[in-house]
N, C-alpha and C positions, 0 to 999 in steps of 0.2 A: 349155302353158297354152291354154285355149280362150277365144276372144273372143266375147262376146255383144254384141248391138247394140240391144237394146230391153229396157225393164224387164219387158215381158211374157215375155221369154226366161227369166226366173227360174223360171217355172212348170215348165221342163224339168228342174230340179234336184230330185232325189228325197230329198235329205238336208236336215236343218235348215240354214238359211242364217245365216252370220255375216258381216256386210257391213261393209267398210271403205270409207267415202265421203270423197272429196276431189278437188280439182283435180289435186293431186300433180305440179305442174310442177317438174321437177328430180329427183323421187323422192329427196328428201334424208332425213336422219336422222329428222326429225319425221314425215315421211310413212311411212317404213318402220316406225316405232314403231306407228302406227295399223294398218298392215297386219299386223304381227306380233301385235297384240292380237286381230285377227280369226282369225289362224292358231291362236293359243293357245286361244281360245274354241272353235273348231271341233274341235281335238284333244281338249279336255276334255269337250265336249258331244256328241261323235259326229256332227258336222255337217261342212259344207263352207264354206271361206272364199272370199269373192268381193270383189274390189276394184271399186268403181264410180268412174268418172271421167267427164269431160265434154269434148266436142269440137264446136265450137272452144272455146277458153278463154272462160269466161263474160264476162270483161271486153270481149271483142271484140264482144259483142252489147249489153251493158248500158251500157258507157261506152267506145266504140271510140277516142275521142280520147285516152284515158288507158291504153289496153291495153298491157301490158308486152311486151317482147321475150321470146319463149319460150326457156327453157332446154332444153326437150325437146319435140319433136313427139310426136304420139300414137303413132306407130310406135316412136320411141325409148323413150317412156314404157313401152310394152308390153314391150319388151325388158328394161328395168330391173325392172319389176314381176315378170316371170317369174323373174328371178334371186332375188327375195325368197322365192319358193316358192308363190305363190298359184296354184291350179289354174284359176281363172276370172277374167277381166277383163270387166266390163260397161262399154262405152263408150256413153254417152248423148248423142245429138245435142242440142246446146244452141242454141235459136233464140229469137226474140222470144216465141213462144207459150209455150215452156217457161219462159222467164224470168218470165212473168206468172202462173205457176201458184202458188196459195197453198201455203205450206209444209205445212199439214195434208193437203192433197190429194196432194202429192208423197209423203209418208210413207204415207198410206193406199194409194196405188197400189202402192208397194213391198210392203207387207204383204199386199195382196190378191193380188199376183202370186206370192209365195212360198207353197209348200206349208206351210212353217213358218219364219217369221222369228224367230230366237232372239236376235240381238243386232245392234246397229248401233254401229260404232266410228268415232269422229270425233276431230279435234283439239278441245281444250277450248274454243277460241274460235271454232269453226266456226259460220257463219251461212248460211242458205239460203232459197230460195223468194222469191216476189214481195216487193220492197222489203226483201230481206234480213231478213224478219221472223221467220224460224225460227232457233232456237238450241238449245243442249243442254237447257235447261229444258223447251222444248216437246217435244223428242224424249222426254224422260223421262215427261212427262205422257201422250203418246200411247202410249209403251211400256207403261205401266201398264194402259191400256185395251186395247191390241191384243196384248199378251202377249210383248213382247220387252224385253230389257234394253238399257241404254246404257252404253258404255264411253267416257268422255270422257278421252282420253289427254293427259297433261300435255305442255306444250311442252318440247322438247329444247334444251339449251344446249351450245354448243361455242365455244371461243375467247372465253370470258367473255361470250357474248351468245346471245340466243334465235335458233335456227336458223329462217330464213325464206327463201322463194324470192326476195323482194325484196332481202334483204341479199346473197344469193349472186349475183344479177344485177349488183349494184353492184361486187362483188369481181371478177367476171369482166371486166366492162367496163373496170375500172381496171387490169387486169393482175395483181391480187393473187390469183394462182391457188392459192398455198399456203393462203390463207385460205378461198378457195372450196372447195377440196378438204376442208379441215377441217370446214367447215360441212356439206358434202354427206355426209361420211363415205365418200367414194369419190373417184376422180379425175374431174375435169370432162371430159366428152367431147362431141363433136359428131358426130351421125350424118348422113351424106350419101350421095347416089347419084352415081356417076361418070357424067359426060356428056361428049360430044365437046368438045374445045377446038381451039386453032389449031395444036397439035402442034409449037410452037416448041421446047419442052423436048426433044423427041425428036431434033431436028436438032443440038442442042449436047451430046448425050450424057446428058441428065437428063430422061427422060420423066416427065411429071407426070399425076396423076389430078386432073381438074377436078371438084370436088364441088359438086353442088347441095345445099346444106345444108338439112336439115329444120328445124333450130333457127334462131334469129335473134340470139341474144346471143353475139356473137363476142368473144374477147379483143382487145386492141389490135393494130393492124396491125404486121406484122413477120415475122421468120423464127423458127421454133420447131423444136427437136428433138421428135419425136413418136413415139408408139407407136400402131399401127393394128391394130384387130381386124378380121380378114377370115376368114370361113368357119371360125370357131373357133380360128384361129391368131393370134398377135400378131407383127407385123413392125415393125421400126424404120424410121424415115425422117426426112425434113426437110420442113417445110411453110412456105408463105408465105400470109399473109393480107393483102389489100390491093387496090390498083388497078393494079398492074403498070405503073408509070410509065415504065419504060425502053422497053417494047414496045407499050404501049397506054395512052392516056389514058382509062381506064375511068371510068364513073360508078357502077358496082356493085362492092361489095367481093366478092372471090373468095377461095376457099380451094383451094389447089393443094398436092398431096402427092406427093413423090417417095419411093417405097419402095426401100430398099436391096436390091440383089441380087434383083430381081424382074423377070420378063420376060413375065408373062402378060397376057391381055386382061381389063381391069377394067370395060369399058363396061357400064353398067346394074347394076353390083353395088354393094351398100351397104358403106361403110367407116365404122367408128367411130373417131374420131381423139382421142387423148389428148395434150394439150399438156404435155410434160414440162418443157421449159425454154425461156425466151425467149432467143434468140441475138443478135438485132440489130433495129433498126427497119427498116422498108421505106425504100428510097432509090432515086433515079434515077441510072443510070449513063450514061456517055458513049456506050455502044453495047453490042451483043450480046456482043462478046469480053470486055469488062470485066465484064459481068454473069456470063458463064460462069466467069471466074476467081474471082469472089466466091462463086458457087454451089459451086465445088469446095472453097473454104475453109469454107463453111457446112456442107457435107456431112461434111467431115472432123471439124469441131467437134461436129456432132450425133452422129457415130459414137462420138467420145470420151465425150460426155456419157452416151450410152445404153449404153456398154460395161459 
């Protein structure tokens, strides 16, 4: 998948464009339905499907005090969108100037950049532009003028409710991972980059990868059996989320992962962590030896769960 960084880059595409637009935080079932609509349109119309999203999340600019915790960073989002099968992802920088752009101007800019804009696919309740004044009705009006059609994709339901990023965030935060997975239509994962830690785990026989998580919405603190995607392979392990109260009175929640039967260097590499099962809450032990004994039990239980 090729990533574009400006609306003007659409001019480089030589085929008719079928565009799926959205914030797509989480890339859940509803988001993928919009993207598949663009893929289907492109296949039928001899064109190319492009997903358009925004970075940072628009709420960070428009109402930062109410901005949600992200389910997926832009890098993680790109990974997930590539799995849907889109050949292009357009990541538009969202700032105050862009947020003030009238919706008509936004659409005309897209149409003007494309050699041929054939279709725009969005969720049925999508709004856009300054003061959120743009909607599907406006898209259809401009489409009739500018020569593109509009596919307003109906909301997707799962677990007897409408799938939304907000509901998934609530499920993850509360530890209802089975519900989150059902709404997502995939396993909830966090992408992170391994960075140096204090190497305490190595001294007690359980080296851990300390992840600088790209997302912000963590499940509850505690120990989890996990599966980890690394370089196209899946490895089993055990992870801890929390403040590490036995060895450090931290103020920042950390995600640490121990991969079973792995001895390579992970620094600087990206891991995608799937939380398979919650094993126990985080707790403070009397000392390192007591912590080590519990980690041995945690690892054994995680191996059993993942077997």
